[in-house]
C-alpha positions in Angstrom: 8.2 -14.5 36.7 9.7 -11.2 35.9 8.2 -9.1 33.1 9.7 -5.9 31.6 8.4 -2.8 33.5 6.1 -1.5 30.8 4.1 -4.7 30.7 4.0 -5.0 34.5 2.6 -1.5 34.6 0.0 -2.3 32.0 -1.0 -5.5 33.9 -1.2 -3.5 37.1 -3.5 -0.9 35.4 -5.8 -3.6 34.0 -6.0 -5.3 37.5 -7.4 -2.1 39.0 -10.6 -2.7 36.9 -13.5 -4.5 38.7 -13.6 -8.2 38.1 -10.1 -8.4 36.6 -7.8 -10.7 38.4 -4.0 -11.3 37.7 -4.5 -13.9 34.9 -7.0 -11.8 33.0 -4.9 -8.6 33.5 -1.9 -10.6 32.0 -4.0 -11.8 29.1 -5.3 -8.3 28.3 -1.8 -6.8 28.5 -0.4 -9.3 26.0 -3.5 -8.8 23.8 -2.7 -5.1 23.7 0.9 -5.8 22.7 -0.4 -7.8 19.7 -2.8 -5.0 18.6 -1.9 -2.6 15.8 -0.5 0.7 17.1 -3.4 2.7 15.6 -5.9 0.6 17.5 -3.9 1.0 20.8 -3.9 4.8 20.2 -7.6 4.8 19.5 -8.2 2.8 22.7 -6.1 5.2 24.8 -7.8 8.2 23.2 -11.2 6.7 24.0 -10.2 6.3 27.7 -8.9 9.8 27.9 -11.9 11.3 26.1 -14.4 9.5 28.3 -12.6 10.6 31.5 -12.3 14.2 30.3 -15.6 14.8 28.5 -18.1 13.0 30.7 -19.6 14.3 33.8 -22.9 14.1 35.8 -26.1 16.0 35.0 -26.6 18.8 37.5 -30.3 18.0 37.6 -30.6 14.2 37.8 -27.0 12.9 38.3 -27.0 10.8 35.1 -23.7 10.5 33.2 -23.6 13.0 30.3 -21.4 15.0 27.9 -23.9 17.9 28.1 -25.5 19.6 31.1 -28.3 19.1 31.6 -28.5 15.6 30.1 -30.6 14.7 27.1 -33.3 13.2 29.3 -33.7 16.2 31.5 -33.7 18.5 28.4 -36.5 16.4 26.6 -39.7 18.5 26.9 -41.8 15.5 25.9 -41.1 13.5 29.1 -43.6 13.3 31.9 -42.2 15.7 34.5 -44.7 14.5 37.2 -42.8 11.2 37.5 -39.3 10.7 38.8 -37.7 7.3 38.9 -35.0 7.0 41.6 -32.1 4.6 40.7 -28.7 3.7 42.2 -26.4 4.2 39.1 -26.3 5.6 35.6 -26.2 2.0 34.4 -29.7 1.6 35.9 -31.0 4.6 33.8 -29.6 3.0 30.7 -31.3 -0.3 31.5 -34.6 1.5 32.1 -34.3 3.4 28.9 -33.7 0.2 26.9 -37.1 -0.9 28.1 -38.7 2.1 26.3 -41.8 1.9 28.6 -40.9 4.7 31.0 -41.5 8.3 29.9 -40.7 10.2 33.1 -37.5 11.6 34.5 -34.8 10.0 36.6 -32.7 10.7 39.7 -29.4 8.9 40.2 -28.3 8.4 43.8 -24.8 7.2 43.0 -25.0 4.5 45.7 -27.1 3.3 48.6 -27.2 3.9 52.3 -24.9 1.3 53.9 -24.0 1.9 57.6 -21.6 -1.0 57.6 -19.6 0.8 54.9 -20.0 4.2 56.6 -22.3 5.5 53.8 -25.1 7.7 55.0 -27.9 9.6 53.3 -25.6 12.7 53.0 -23.0 10.6 51.0 -25.4 9.8 48.2 -27.6 12.1 46.0 -30.6 12.4 48.4 -30.4 16.2 49.2 -30.6 17.0 45.5 -33.6 14.7 45.1 -35.4 16.6 47.9 -34.6 19.9 46.3 -36.1 18.6 43.0 -39.3 17.6 44.8 -40.0 21.2 45.9 -41.2 21.6 42.3 -45.0 21.4 42.2 -44.9 19.3 39.0 -43.8 16.1 40.7 -46.7 13.8 41.6 -45.0 10.4 42.0 -41.6 9.1 42.9 -40.8 5.6 41.8 -38.1 3.9 44.0 -36.2 1.5 41.7 -33.2 0.6 44.0 -31.9 -3.0 43.9 -33.7 -5.6 46.0 -30.9 -6.1 48.5 -30.5 -4.9 52.1 -28.9 -1.6 51.1 -31.4 -0.9 48.3 -34.4 -1.7 50.6 -33.0 0.5 53.4 -32.4 3.4 51.0 -35.9 3.1 49.6 -37.5 3.1 53.1 -35.4 6.1 54.1 -36.4 8.1 51.0 -40.0 7.1 51.3 -40.2 8.3 54.9 -38.7 11.7 53.8 -41.1 12.2 50.9 -44.5 10.9 52.2 -45.2 13.9 54.4 -45.1 16.1 51.3 -48.1 14.4 49.8 -46.1 13.1 46.8 -47.0 9.5 45.9 -44.1 7.1 46.6 -44.1 3.7 44.9 -41.6 0.9 44.7 -40.9 -1.3 41.7 -42.1 -4.8 42.1 -39.6 -7.6 42.8 -40.0 -11.3 42.4 -39.5 -14.1 40.0 -38.0 -13.3 36.6 -39.7 -14.3 33.4 -38.7 -17.9 32.6 -37.6 -18.5 36.2 -38.5 -21.7 38.0 -40.0 -21.7 41.5 -37.8 -24.5 42.7 -34.6 -22.5 42.1 -35.9 -19.3 43.7 -34.6 -18.3 47.1 -36.9 -17.5 50.0 -36.6 -13.7 49.7 -37.4 -13.7 46.0 -40.4 -15.9 46.6 -41.6 -13.7 49.5 -41.3 -10.6 47.3 -43.2 -12.4 44.5 -46.0 -13.2 46.9 -46.1 -9.6 48.3 -46.2 -8.2 44.8 -49.0 -10.5 43.6 -51.8 -8.8 41.6 -55.3 -9.7 40.5 -55.8 -11.1 37.0 
């Protein structure tokens, strides 16, 4: 089916977003056509503002509109703890928990030899530079429990341990409310490894 060029272009733009296939792109494009012009302009301005005004913190790599970010600037945070995560979204998830009072370091990816991504392609050198500060006593590795996340954690751990800084890994296992019978072998294995005394 042939659409006028402006809507085809709009559908192509939506289909570049992750998880958006041709049908969803078409549905979104036609939804935009039905929106009030002011709402469309606000939407377009929000996209442009986010792209222009947001960057990454020069200290931790978190997404921010100020540099350093609000977390690195917060003097009440425990500067002896750095939690290493893969993405800015992980920082946001950790902050929602409201249990962690330390600092963060965002890697912006994981080591993945299959994809040609090595340690120099993610934010590891900046982490090592931060650790030269005598304040840091513990690094918590909070990468995802998949092959790339585990490989990245092991690599970073080997780099840091000789410095005498404590390196810990977040626990992995069964989620609250999960059933043993539906858990895969890796999840069950991690749950057994991470067991603790009651």
